[in-house]
Residue frames as qw, qx, qy, qz and C-alpha x, y, z in Angstrom:
[[0.479, 0.637, 0.605, -0.006, -50.47, -3.71, 68.85],
 [0.135, 0.921, -0.072, -0.359, -49.14, -0.44, 67.88],
 [0.244, -0.518, 0.699, 0.429, -46.04, -2.00, 66.48],
 [0.473, 0.247, 0.827, 0.178, -48.06, -4.45, 64.49],
 [0.354, 0.839, 0.386, -0.148, -50.13, -1.71, 63.00],
 [0.014, -0.859, 0.321, 0.400, -47.10, 0.36, 62.21],
 [0.363, -0.254, 0.813, 0.379, -45.45, -2.58, 60.50],
 [0.450, 0.511, 0.727, 0.087, -48.61, -3.20, 58.46],
 [0.222, 0.928, 0.122, -0.273, -48.81, 0.44, 57.48],
 [0.160, -0.694, 0.559, 0.423, -45.17, 0.47, 56.53],
 [0.432, 0.027, 0.855, 0.285, -45.67, -2.73, 54.55],
 [0.407, 0.730, 0.543, -0.082, -48.70, -1.24, 52.86],
 [0.109, 0.909, -0.165, -0.366, -46.72, 1.86, 51.88],
 [0.102, -0.598, 0.719, 0.339, -43.85, -0.18, 50.61],
 [0.757, 0.201, 0.608, -0.126, -46.00, -2.93, 49.09],
 [0.660, 0.747, 0.035, -0.073, -45.65, -1.60, 45.56],
 [0.081, 0.820, -0.566, 0.007, -41.95, -1.03, 46.11],
 [0.526, -0.313, 0.787, -0.076, -41.49, -4.57, 47.48],
 [0.786, 0.402, 0.457, -0.106, -43.53, -6.11, 44.66],
 [0.489, 0.845, -0.207, -0.062, -41.50, -4.14, 42.17],
 [0.139, -0.683, 0.717, -0.035, -38.25, -5.31, 43.79],
 [0.674, -0.043, 0.731, -0.096, -39.48, -8.94, 43.86],
 [0.732, 0.630, 0.228, -0.121, -40.59, -8.64, 40.25],
 [0.271, 0.852, -0.445, -0.055, -37.18, -7.21, 39.29],
 [0.336, -0.490, 0.802, -0.052, -35.36, -10.01, 41.07],
 [0.755, 0.226, 0.603, -0.124, -37.64, -12.66, 39.53],
 [0.622, 0.776, -0.004, -0.104, -37.12, -11.10, 36.10],
 [0.060, 0.787, -0.614, -0.015, -33.33, -10.97, 36.64],
 [0.537, -0.246, 0.803, -0.080, -33.28, -14.60, 37.78],
 [0.764, 0.476, 0.408, -0.152, -35.43, -15.53, 34.78],
 [0.463, 0.841, -0.268, -0.081, -33.05, -13.73, 32.39],
 [0.194, -0.631, 0.750, -0.028, -30.06, -15.39, 34.07],
 [0.682, 0.025, 0.723, -0.109, -31.67, -18.83, 33.71],
 [0.710, 0.670, 0.177, -0.125, -32.55, -18.14, 30.06],
 [0.217, 0.844, -0.487, -0.055, -28.99, -16.99, 29.43],
 [0.381, -0.424, 0.820, -0.056, -27.57, -20.13, 31.06],
 [0.751, 0.290, 0.576, -0.142, -30.02, -22.30, 29.12],
 [0.586, 0.796, -0.083, -0.128, -29.02, -20.61, 25.86],
 [0.006, -0.723, 0.691, 0.022, -25.34, -21.18, 26.67],
 [0.564, -0.143, 0.806, -0.112, -26.06, -24.85, 27.46],
 [0.742, 0.538, 0.356, -0.181, -28.14, -25.20, 24.31],
 [0.408, 0.839, -0.341, -0.114, -25.35, -23.65, 22.22],
 [0.252, -0.542, 0.802, -0.017, -22.83, -26.01, 23.83],
 [0.690, 0.134, 0.699, -0.129, -25.03, -28.97, 22.94],
 [0.660, 0.728, 0.090, -0.163, -25.45, -27.71, 19.37],
 [0.167, 0.805, -0.565, -0.069, -21.69, -27.24, 19.03],
 [0.454, -0.313, 0.831, -0.072, -21.08, -30.70, 20.44],
 [0.747, 0.399, 0.509, -0.156, -23.61, -32.15, 17.98],
 [0.515, 0.827, -0.179, -0.136, -21.94, -30.27, 15.09],
 [0.083, -0.678, 0.730, 0.016, -18.53, -31.55, 16.19],
 [0.616, -0.044, 0.780, -0.103, -19.81, -35.13, 16.42],
 [0.714, 0.623, 0.273, -0.166, -21.39, -34.78, 12.98],
 [0.306, 0.844, -0.427, -0.112, -18.14, -33.41, 11.55],
 [0.302, -0.473, 0.827, -0.023, -16.17, -36.29, 13.08],
 [0.716, 0.225, 0.643, -0.152, -18.68, -38.80, 11.75],
 [0.627, 0.763, 0.019, -0.154, -18.45, -37.28, 8.26],
 [0.081, 0.767, -0.634, -0.066, -14.65, -37.33, 8.42],
 [0.509, -0.224, 0.827, -0.085, -14.74, -40.98, 9.50],
 [0.739, 0.476, 0.449, -0.158, -17.14, -41.84, 6.68],
 [0.442, 0.848, -0.255, -0.145, -14.96, -39.94, 4.20],
 [0.154, -0.617, 0.771, 0.019, -11.88, -41.79, 5.42],
 [0.635, 0.038, 0.764, -0.107, -13.64, -45.16, 5.17],
 [0.681, 0.676, 0.200, -0.195, -14.93, -44.27, 1.69],
 [0.264, 0.818, -0.497, -0.120, -11.40, -43.38, 0.57],
 [0.367, -0.388, 0.845, -0.034, -10.05, -46.63, 2.03],
 [0.707, 0.305, 0.619, -0.153, -12.73, -48.61, 0.23],
 [0.570, 0.798, -0.056, -0.184, -12.06, -46.78, -3.02],
 [0.005, 0.713, -0.696, -0.082, -8.35, -47.54, -2.64],
 [0.527, -0.116, 0.838, -0.077, -9.10, -51.21, -2.00],
 [0.702, 0.561, 0.388, -0.205, -11.47, -51.26, -4.97],
 [0.391, 0.838, -0.336, -0.181, -8.85, -49.65, -7.21],
 [0.197, -0.526, 0.827, 0.030, -6.23, -52.19, -6.07],
 [0.634, 0.144, 0.747, -0.140, -8.63, -55.07, -6.69],
 [0.641, 0.723, 0.129, -0.222, -9.51, -53.71, -10.13],
 [0.180, 0.782, -0.579, -0.145, -5.81, -53.42, -10.92],
 [0.393, -0.283, 0.874, -0.035, -5.21, -57.03, -9.79],
 [0.697, 0.415, 0.551, -0.195, -8.16, -58.23, -11.87],
 [0.500, 0.823, -0.152, -0.225, -6.89, -56.30, -14.88],
 [0.021, -0.654, 0.751, 0.089, -3.39, -57.76, -14.46],
 [0.547, -0.033, 0.829, -0.108, -4.81, -61.26, -14.07],
 [0.686, 0.610, 0.330, -0.220, -6.94, -60.81, -17.20],
 [0.331, 0.826, -0.413, -0.193, -3.92, -59.51, -19.11],
 [0.234, -0.456, 0.858, 0.020, -1.82, -62.47, -17.97],
 [0.650, 0.235, 0.700, -0.182, -4.62, -64.87, -18.88],
 [0.609, 0.753, 0.047, -0.245, -4.94, -63.27, -22.32],
 [0.137, 0.742, -0.642, -0.138, -1.17, -63.57, -22.84],
 [0.427, -0.206, 0.878, -0.066, -1.27, -67.22, -21.79],
 [0.698, 0.480, 0.480, -0.229, -4.19, -67.87, -24.16],
 [0.459, 0.822, -0.250, -0.227, -2.29, -66.17, -26.95],
 [0.092, -0.577, 0.809, 0.065, 0.78, -68.29, -26.22],
 [0.584, 0.075, 0.796, -0.141, -1.34, -71.47, -26.24],
 [0.660, 0.673, 0.226, -0.245, -2.96, -70.46, -29.53],
 [0.266, 0.802, -0.503, -0.181, 0.47, -69.72, -31.01],
 [0.313, -0.359, 0.879, -0.017, 1.78, -73.09, -29.81],
 [0.672, 0.334, 0.632, -0.193, -1.25, -74.83, -31.33],
 [0.544, 0.792, -0.082, -0.263, -0.69, -72.97, -34.61],
 [0.058, 0.676, -0.724, -0.121, 2.94, -74.10, -34.68],
 [0.479, -0.093, 0.867, -0.100, 1.92, -77.66, -33.91],
 [0.683, 0.563, 0.389, -0.257, -0.69, -77.54, -36.69],
 [0.396, 0.813, -0.365, -0.223, 1.90, -76.17, -39.13],
 [0.161, -0.495, 0.853, 0.028, 4.36, -78.91, -38.12],
 [0.616, 0.173, 0.744, -0.194, 1.65, -81.56, -38.48],
 [0.633, 0.716, 0.107, -0.273, 0.74, -80.18, -41.95],
 [0.201, 0.758, -0.598, -0.166, 4.40, -80.18, -42.96],
 [0.352, -0.270, 0.895, -0.051, 4.86, -83.75, -41.75],
 [0.680, 0.405, 0.560, -0.246, 1.70, -84.86, -43.57],
 [0.537, 0.793, -0.148, -0.247, 2.86, -83.18, -46.80],
 [0.006, -0.627, 0.774, 0.090, 6.33, -84.73, -46.46],
 [0.528, -0.017, 0.838, -0.138, 4.73, -88.12, -45.93],
 [0.680, 0.604, 0.327, -0.258, 2.45, -87.67, -48.93],
 [0.344, 0.809, -0.422, -0.220, 5.41, -86.56, -51.06],
 [0.206, -0.443, 0.872, 0.024, 7.44, -89.61, -50.03],
 [0.636, 0.234, 0.709, -0.195, 4.51, -91.91, -50.72],
 [0.613, 0.742, 0.053, -0.268, 4.08, -90.36, -54.20],
 [0.163, 0.731, -0.644, -0.155, 7.79, -90.69, -54.93],
 [0.402, -0.204, 0.891, -0.061, 7.73, -94.32, -53.83],
 [0.681, 0.463, 0.514, -0.240, 4.66, -94.94, -56.01],
 [0.479, 0.803, -0.241, -0.259, 6.35, -93.27, -58.99],
 [0.058, -0.576, 0.811, 0.088, 9.43, -95.38, -58.44],
 [0.537, 0.054, 0.829, -0.143, 7.37, -98.51, -58.20],
 [0.638, 0.631, 0.394, -0.201, 5.35, -97.60, -61.26],
 [0.628, 0.007, 0.411, 0.661, 8.40, -96.39, -63.14],
 [0.239, 0.910, 0.315, 0.122, 7.11, -92.97, -63.94],
 [0.001, 0.980, -0.195, -0.033, 9.35, -90.01, -64.81],
 [0.694, 0.513, -0.461, 0.206, 12.17, -92.32, -65.84],
 [0.473, -0.694, 0.446, -0.309, 12.86, -93.24, -62.28],
 [0.807, -0.186, 0.558, 0.058, 13.66, -96.82, -63.31],
 [0.017, -0.417, 0.692, 0.589, 15.76, -97.93, -66.20],
 [0.778, 0.288, -0.078, -0.554, 13.74, -99.20, -69.08],
 [0.547, -0.175, 0.813, 0.094, 13.84, -102.85, -69.67],
 [0.561, 0.437, -0.368, -0.599, 13.63, -103.99, -73.18],
 [0.701, -0.020, 0.709, -0.076, 12.50, -107.37, -74.04],
 [0.504, 0.540, -0.423, -0.525, 13.18, -108.74, -77.46],
 [0.915, 0.030, 0.396, -0.071, 12.81, -112.11, -79.00],
 [0.027, -0.593, 0.678, 0.434, 15.77, -113.34, -80.92],
 [0.901, 0.324, 0.090, -0.275, 15.04, -115.38, -83.87],
 [0.591, 0.597, -0.541, 0.039, 17.40, -117.85, -85.11],
 [0.940, -0.317, -0.088, 0.094, 19.36, -120.62, -83.78],
 [0.062, -0.893, 0.443, -0.042, 22.62, -120.19, -82.37]]
């Protein structure tokens, strides 16, 4: 019994000291856990920032690729429109030439018809004049 009492007395004397030591250790463990949690949290934030940066780079790369494709398509469309315009111009020019040729042929035909009519009608001295005269007298 004596030992028990002595231990209790000793514990009672050192109770504040033990509580202080336990409190210190709990506080130290708490700080260590907070420190580790902050490190883990910072790692997660950094990982999230890195993923965001990679995603933005990927989006930027895709946007540039799409802009390149769009520029190429616009260039092809422009070239096709230019070629189409040139072809239309060539067709219009060909039609103009055909119209001019048709007009020339029509005018030549009209000129020939007029000349034939003049010849038939004897205008502009195109035919020798015939003179008819009645001779009187007996031969």
